[in-house]
Residue, then its C-alpha position, 0 to 999 in steps of 0.5 A: m196634861d198633868e195627871k194631878l188634874m185628875s183625882k186619884k179615885k172618884p167615890s161611888f155615889p148612891i142612886n137616890e129615890r128621885l133618880s130611881k123613880y126616873l129610871i123606873k119610868h123610863n124602863r131602865n130599872t128591871k129585876i135581874p137574877v144576879f148581882y155584882e157581889d155574886l160574881l165576886r165569889f170566884s175561886g180562881s183566875i188567870v191573866v188575860y193577854d192580848q194578841h201581842d202577849e201584853d197584860t190586858l189588866w183583865v183576869r178570867c174568873y173561875y167558879p166552883d162547879h156547884e155555883r157555875t151552872e146557876i151563875d151561867n143561867s142567871l147571866k143568860r137571863v140577864y142577856t135576854i132581858l138586855h137584848s130581848d124579852g127576858s124569856d128563856d126560850s133561847f137558853e139552850f142556844l146560848n153559852v157563857d164563854a167567859i167571865d172576866y174581871c177588870t183590875f184597873g180603874n174605878s168601877k172594877p167591872f165584870r165582862v161577860k162573853v155570851r155566844n150563840i152556839l148555832n152560829d158562833s156569833f158572840t157579844y159582851f155585856y158588863v156587870k158593874k157596881a151601880d153609881a149615880s155619876r155613871i147613870y147620869g153619864l149613860e142617860f145624857e149619852h142617850i139623850l145628847s149624843p148621836h148614839r142610843i145606849n142600852f143599860l139596866i139597873y137593879k138595886d146596886t147592880l148595873i148592866e151595860e151593853h157592849i159598845a163595839g169599836i176599836p179602843g182609841d189607844v189601839f187605833i192610835e197605835e196600830k191603825l192611824q198610820d195606815c189611814d189615807e189622807r182623806e181618812k185622817t182628815q175625817i178622823a180629825k173632824q170627828f175628834v173635834k166634834f167628840n171633844e166639843r160634845c164631851t165639853l158641852r155635857l161635862l163628860g170627863d176623863m176621855r183618855s184614848y182608852n175610854y173611847v172607841v173609833i168605829p169605822t163604817h164602810d160606805f160605798d167607796h170610802v170608810a167613815y169614822q165615828i168616835r164614841a165614849i165607852d166609859f161614863d164614870q166621870q160625869c160631872y165629878e171633877g172640878k177642873l174644866k180641862v178634865y172635860r176636854p179630851q184635847f188636854f190628855k197626853e194620851n190623845y196627843d196624836m189626835v190633837m196633832l192630826v187636827a192641827n195638821k189637817l184642819e184650818q182654824s175656820s174648819i175647826e170652828q165650823y165643826r164645833r158650831e155643827e156639834r153645838s147645833q146638834v146638841a141643841k136640837r137633841l135638847i129640844t126634841s128630848q126636852k121632856r125627858y131631859k128636864e126630868l133628868i136634869r131636875c134629878m141631878i140638880q137635887d143630887s150630890i155627885s161631887t164635892e163642894e170644892n169641885v163645884k166651886r172650881l168648875k163653875n169658876d173655870l166655866v165663867e172664865f171660859s164662857k164669860d157667862v156669869k150665870f154659872r156663879r149661881a150654880k149650887t150643884m153639878g146639876h145646876i152647872l150642867k143645866t147652865a151649860l146646856d141652857f147656854v148652848k140651847r139659847n145661842y142656837v135659838d138666838t142664832n136661828t131666830k136672827e137668820v130667819m129675821e134676816y131672811 
């Protein structure tokens, strides 16, 4: 895929009043004791290297002694709000092992490592600058994907839970070649489903480092899932290919795996399965979905040029002229999901009538 298809830098969009009310209603908006800007006051940093001594593009931050205790306690409180009831009963068993800052990408997040000193287990969470595009991306992931997602928003600060898994680029480079033929076929199937899901809900920029591969041991085999971890590019770009992971050169090995392991009829079957699952989730989460899509229709999270380009691409791709009437990215996404839902309902109605 030509890198020119992606904008050099996506702007950040503010959370408007309507979206804020939605977040409050669904318990996403919670007062927290630390802000993104607070973590920017680090006094020094060192580069974080991976196990192969490669630069990870993260730096470990250090804070003045008189601020570190306050920052640590605030981050512990955020952890308990995110994962528990927000009380400080467990503070004495928690330790903030590291605060890392990412120098790559749009969001420039902080990654916080919190460890339970009783058993040495640890987890991460992320502190980011709040952006309406990302909020919509997170919420649609929660509603339309097989996965639930946990995050908090307060004013201009976003707290995201860590999504565990093997980063896609690492999996492709280090793990894929060791998988047996059955596992490779299953991974190919999951990539087809992931590709379809991203396209249907217009989640862009799913290059290999923006998703994880999750292996799960199940009796006598290992099952795999592919899950997005970056939601910054929800309905911003104007080119449809940006929303189709198959067109990124970073995913070439996955695309070739699909081509080598799956017949075209199987690929179409898995695409239909994913469309049906998305349609079912739309139906079962209808009330929440309608509230969210109304917020998005009234919001501005892209440019007029991108809106025009994307709706034209979708008319050409789907042959559905309803896209031409879309005025905003929210309108475009609603039209796309209505298309999925309508076809699912029509197909099932036809099958019942034939039966």
